[in-house]
C-alpha positions, -999 to 999 in steps of 0.1 A, spaced: -392 113 -791 -362 117 -809 -350 149 -823 -336 151 -858 -325 187 -855 -313 209 -830 -342 231 -817 -322 262 -813 -300 265 -843 -317 237 -867 -285 219 -872 -295 183 -886 -281 155 -863 -284 119 -862 -279 108 -826 -311 123 -812 -316 146 -784 -283 140 -764 -264 148 -797 -274 184 -790 -270 189 -754 -234 193 -752 -229 225 -773 -254 244 -753 -245 233 -716 -228 260 -692 -199 236 -686 -190 232 -724 -192 270 -727 -168 275 -696 -145 250 -705 -143 263 -741 -135 298 -727 -108 282 -702 -92 265 -733 -94 298 -753 -76 315 -724 -50 291 -724 -44 286 -762 -40 328 -761 -15 326 -732 3 297 -746 8 318 -779 20 347 -758 46 328 -737 58 310 -768 66 342 -785 82 355 -754 103 322 -749 114 322 -784 128 359 -782 143 351 -748 163 321 -762 175 342 -792 186 371 -771 204 348 -747 224 330 -775 204 299 -781 195 307 -816 181 274 -831 158 267 -803 145 303 -804 140 300 -843 124 267 -839 98 285 -810 91 312 -833 89 295 -867 73 262 -855 53 268 -823 41 302 -830 20 293 -862 6 262 -843 -4 279 -816 -18 308 -835 -40 284 -856 -52 268 -825 -62 302 -809 -79 313 -840 -99 279 -841 -112 280 -805 -121 318 -811 -143 310 -839 -159 280 -820 -166 299 -789 -183 327 -812 -207 303 -825 -219 291 -791 
């Protein structure tokens, strides 16, 4: 029997039952939580490294870390937070 929608959430799919198995497996949830942890940790370390570079006199590297790296890592952490709440 091929499922056309998820039995738990009702989301429509096209690849049958295997299409829905990954989003509810415990390994997928665990790996998403680990990814979420690393994205927030990377954000905090990037802010710290940017401030450290500015304080030690490497102004360009510090500003690049703060202006470019921080928004990118913040967006990644927010997306993973949103996805982990939906599982």
